[in-house]
N, C-alpha and C positions, 0 to 999 in steps of 0.2 A: 571459237578460239579467243583469246584474250590477247591483245598486245601490250607489253611492257616497254615504256620508250624511257631510256637513260642516258644521260650524258655521257657516263663512265661507270664502269665497275672496278671496284677494288677489295682486296681482301686485308683484313688487319695483318700485321706484321706477324709472320710466322704461319699464317695460312694460305692455303690455296683457293681459288674459286674452282668447284668441282660441278660435274654434271652428275644427276641421279642414274643410277645402274641401268642400263637398258635404254637411255635416253642418246639423242643425237644432237649435236650442235651444226646446223646447216649454214656454213659460211657463203654459199654460193646463191642462195635464194633471193637474196635482196642486197644491193649495195656492193661493196667491194671491200678487199680485206687488204692492209699494208702489211707486208712482211718484213721483218728486220733485214738490214744490209748482211748480204752474205748467205742468204736464204736461197735454196735451189726452188725456181718456180716453175720450171717444166724441163721436160728431158724427152730429146727426139733422137732416134737411132737409125742409121740408113747402113745397109750393105751393098756389096759390089755384086751386080747380076751376073758377070762373067768374068773369066780371066783376061787379062791384057798383056799385050806384049809389045817390047821396044828393041829394035835393032841398030837405033841412032843415038845421038847426044843431044837429041832436041826433046824437050819435055812434052809430054803427052798426057792427057787424062787417063786415071786408072779406071773410072767408071763410078768409084766410091764417092757418094754425096749423100748429104742430108740438108733439109731445109727447116729453119725455125723462124717463128715470126715473135720477136723481142716484144713484152709488154709496156717497157718503157726504155727511153733513150739512154737512160743510165745504168740500165742491165749491161753484165758482161757475160759473155759466151765462153764456156769452156769447152774446147773441142779436143776429143780424145780419140785416137786412131790406133786402132791394131790392124797393120797391114800385113800380110803374108806374102812372101816373095820366093822365087827360084831364080837361079843364074845357070847357064848353061856355057861351059867355056873352056877352054885350055889357056893357061896362062892366067896373069892376075886380072881381076874385072872389079867393077864396082857399081853402085847404084845411088843417084841422088834422088831425095824426094823432097816434096814440098806440101804446106797447106795453103789453099786460097779460100777468100773469101769473095765469091763472085769471081772477077778476074784480077783482085787484088791479092798476091803474095802477104801472107801474114807469119810465115815461118819457113825457112829454108833448113832443112835439117841437115846435120852433118853426115858426109858421105858414107854410105855402106860399102866397106870394102870386103871382098872375099879373099881366103887365104890364097897362099900362092901355090900354082900347080905348075911346076916346071917341066911337066912331060908333055908328049905330043897328044896325049889323049883327051877327051872331053870328060868334064866332070859336073854333076849337079851340085847346087849349094842352094838348101833351103834354110829358111828363116823366117822371122817376124820381126817388124818394128814397130815399137809401140811410141807413139808422139802424143804431145798434148801442148796446147796454147790457150792462153786466157786473152781473148779478144774483146776490144771495145767498139762494136759496130756503130754505136750512135744512132740508131734508127728503130723505128717500130713497123718497119716494112719486112715482109718474107725475105730472109737472107740464106743463101745457100752456100754451103761449104764443101770443098773437094780436096782430093789428092791428086798430084801429078808425078810424074818419074821419068828417069831417064837412064840409059845406060852409059857407063863410063868405063872407057878401056885404058888400061895401064901399060900391057905387054900381052902378046900371045895372040891367039885368035879368038874373038870373042863371037858369040852366037846369039844369045838372045838373053834378056832380062824381062821376067814375067812377074807380073803381080797377080795371085791367085784368090779367087773369089770366095773359097771355102773357108770360114770362120773370120773372115776380112769385116770389120765393122767402123764406123763412125760413130761417135755418141756426142750429141751437143747439150750441154746443161746452161739453162738461163739462170744467171746468178743475180739476185737483188743488188742493186747499186746503191 
């Protein structure tokens, strides 16, 4: 096998540098590759292992987490959460949700309020909340992101606020800085 060492490759104006059909350019075998700012460097996804329930106004972990190790301190992490939930109550009720990096809150989402139920019967309110946040962790250490939730009562008799594991995901994308 021959080795060709060059300082820079350039194509004439109007032309592209191409590989022969069936050939592969292996960028991982030697050295490193610098991607342009804004490139997605890696994607990690986590799921929620089981349902979680809250009957208080104190924030609690949902169980939805994912960990990513940024390759550079200048990288940004795009956090995208799709959280399914259910509320069971008579009267008005809502839920607060937030995203954390470790124990640091990076986004406190607007309150999810369920429609009025003026009767004395209980009703289920199902839905999903999609949340996203572009974070700058400034680290190359393993970094864990998670969600928390709590029940909020406006009137009536609240019972439980549940976050559901089915189809719930958190996706972390490292973006080159």
